[in-house]
C-alpha positions as semicolon CSV with decimal commas, in nm:
position;residue;x (nm);y (nm);z (nm)
1;V;-0,032;-0,033;0,057
2;D;0,336;0,245;0,057
3;S;0,471;0,212;-0,231
4;A;0,144;0,236;-0,450
5;R;0,104;0,576;-0,239
6;S;0,447;0,684;-0,305
7;V;0,426;0,571;-0,718
8;R;0,104;0,785;-0,658
9;R;0,272;1,095;-0,494
10;R;0,605;1,113;-0,765
11;I;0,313;1,092;-1,048
12;L;0,145;1,356;-0,896
13;S;0,431;1,573;-0,820
14;G;0,561;1,504;-1,123
15;R;0,267;1,645;-1,313
16;L;0,217;1,921;-1,057
17;A;0,631;1,965;-1,162
18;G;0,493;1,941;-1,566
19;V;0,252;2,154;-1,511
20;L;0,479;2,493;-1,333
21;A;0,800;2,417;-1,579
22;V;0,508;2,440;-1,890
23;A;0,348;2,784;-1,690
24;L;0,718;2,954;-1,594
25;V;0,802;2,884;-1,978
26;A;0,496;3,038;-2,062
27;T;0,488;3,340;-1,856
28;A;0,891;3,435;-1,980
29;V;0,781;3,414;-2,379
30;R;0,513;3,638;-2,258
31;A;0,817;3,776;-2,091
32;D;1,013;3,793;-2,393
33;E;0,694;3,875;-2,632
34;A;0,586;4,180;-2,426
35;S;1,024;4,297;-2,468
36;D;1,012;4,225;-2,827
37;Q;0,632;4,427;-2,879
38;Y;0,835;4,727;-2,725
39;A;1,091;4,718;-2,886
40;V;0,919;4,706;-3,289
41;A;0,801;5,002;-3,150
42;A;1,074;5,160;-3,032
43;G;1,220;5,127;-3,336
44;H;0,928;5,255;-3,537
45;Y;0,931;5,571;-3,286
46;Q;1,333;5,629;-3,345
47;A;1,261;5,632;-3,725
48;Q;1,023;5,814;-3,683
49;R;0,769;5,620;-3,871
50;W;0,489;5,713;-3,613
51;Q;0,191;5,614;-3,790
52;L;0,385;5,199;-3,681
53;A;0,487;5,335;-3,397
54;A;0,178;5,434;-3,253
55;E;0,032;5,091;-3,360
56;E;0,267;4,927;-3,271
57;F;0,306;5,181;-2,895
58;E;-0,056;5,121;-2,797
59;T;-0,072;4,771;-2,919
60;F;0,216;4,707;-2,624
61;L;-0,011;4,874;-2,380
62;N;-0,336;4,692;-2,502
63;R;-0,152;4,358;-2,460
64;Y;0,055;4,444;-2,166
65;P;-0,036;4,664;-1,948
66;D;0,066;4,549;-1,620
67;H;0,439;4,606;-1,758
68;A;0,700;4,718;-1,676
69;D;0,747;5,038;-1,950
70;R;0,399;5,130;-1,955
71;N;0,466;5,470;-1,855
72;Q;0,706;5,563;-2,106
73;S;0,416;5,372;-2,372
74;V;0,222;5,573;-2,303
75;F;0,458;5,902;-2,337
76;F;0,582;5,802;-2,644
77;L;0,241;5,710;-2,832
78;A;0,183;6,048;-2,723
79;E;0,501;6,207;-2,899
80;A;0,386;5,953;-3,230
81;L;0,044;6,087;-3,224
82;L;0,115;6,441;-3,131
83;Q;0,336;6,438;-3,489
84;L;0,068;6,281;-3,693
85;G;-0,127;6,606;-3,622
86;K;-0,350;6,399;-3,407
87;Y;-0,390;6,697;-3,075
88;S;-0,684;6,569;-2,895
89;Q;-0,579;6,220;-2,884
90;A;-0,272;6,330;-2,780
91;R;-0,342;6,466;-2,509
92;Q;-0,513;6,233;-2,324
93;R;-0,210;6,023;-2,366
94;F;-0,010;6,330;-2,207
95;Q;-0,284;6,373;-1,938
96;Q;-0,238;5,970;-1,907
97;Y;0,127;5,920;-1,820
98;L;0,110;6,191;-1,610
99;A;-0,160;6,070;-1,351
100;L;0,084;5,800;-1,385
101;E;0,409;5,967;-1,301
102;L;0,402;6,342;-1,238
103;E;0,653;6,384;-1,098
104;G;0,891;6,091;-1,370
105;R;1,133;6,102;-1,621
106;F;0,889;6,217;-1,855
107;S;0,717;6,456;-1,687
108;K;0,862;6,841;-1,728
109;P;0,806;6,736;-2,126
110;A;0,536;6,576;-2,088
111;L;0,371;6,896;-1,918
112;F;0,437;7,092;-2,185
113;R;0,309;6,916;-2,443
114;E;-0,007;6,882;-2,332
115;G;-0,033;7,258;-2,282
116;E;0,118;7,218;-2,685
117;A;-0,114;6,966;-2,824
118;A;-0,430;7,166;-2,635
119;Y;-0,317;7,502;-2,838
120;L;-0,294;7,345;-3,160
121;S;-0,600;7,195;-3,117
122;D;-0,735;7,537;-3,029
123;D;-0,868;7,418;-2,668
124;Y;-0,682;7,737;-2,540
125;E;-0,851;7,619;-2,159
126;T;-0,661;7,355;-2,102
127;A;-0,402;7,546;-2,304
128;K;-0,326;7,827;-2,046
129;A;-0,377;7,525;-1,764
130;S;-0,075;7,321;-1,828
131;L;0,166;7,579;-2,036
132;G;0,053;7,811;-1,656
133;K;0,138;7,526;-1,469
134;F;0,434;7,470;-1,677
135;H;0,595;7,802;-1,701
136;Q;0,524;7,834;-1,269
137;R;0,673;7,471;-1,212
138;Y;0,999;7,538;-1,464
139;A;1,053;7,862;-1,499
140;D;1,352;7,867;-1,596
141;D;1,345;7,593;-1,865
142;P;1,400;7,688;-2,266
143;L;1,070;7,576;-2,316
144;N;0,867;7,866;-2,197
145;A;0,987;8,118;-2,512
146;F;0,757;7,808;-2,692
147;V;0,487;7,856;-2,359
148;L;0,548;8,232;-2,347
149;T;0,467;8,260;-2,764
150;Y;0,146;7,959;-2,728
151;L;-0,001;8,211;-2,427
152;G;0,110;8,551;-2,643
153;G;-0,070;8,390;-2,973
154;I;-0,380;8,258;-2,708
155;A;-0,445;8,642;-2,544
156;L;-0,470;8,772;-2,953
157;A;-0,756;8,553;-3,027
158;E;-0,927;8,618;-2,716
159;Q;-0,823;8,976;-2,813
160;N;-0,681;9,014;-2,510
161;W;-0,410;9,247;-2,670
162;A;-0,247;9,321;-2,359
163;G;-0,161;8,994;-2,244
164;A;-0,057;8,941;-2,586
165;E;0,201;9,221;-2,586
166;Q;0,306;9,113;-2,165
167;H;0,371;8,735;-2,256
168;Y;0,525;8,825;-2,604
169;R;0,757;9,124;-2,385
170;Q;0,834;8,831;-2,143
171;C;0,923;8,578;-2,410
172;L;1,211;8,828;-2,549
173;E;1,352;8,882;-2,190
174;T;1,404;8,493;-2,170
């Protein structure tokens, strides 16, 4: 009886080990697939193939939403969308990135680009808020030349002549 139990235990533990091995291999393969998908998307981005980069980052984010490269993928997707002139979609992705990483590696350019995308899509209220926040947080950043120009353009569109003049003068002083 003991030897029969022993045989059954070995068979069961052998099956369990086999199942665990298959699960570990499947996890490793999935991780490699995720890395490959990210590499393809990043390659398109680096080569400035914006449409392909956007598609591949979108696929990556849909397939691997919990991957370690998720946050920077959101940022790169937003940049690709901006380059494609899809300003509203880009702005939403920059906002998504900032919600994930307010102080992350790309938080400064994401905040600037969020405001820029809003400006380019004529969403002046969002643009003023984002660009104003950027200007306040990063007062010495060279991107403020663009920020102040955009804010001046918004003031002109709103027929705020004094505000436009103030932003343009401030831009000239930076």
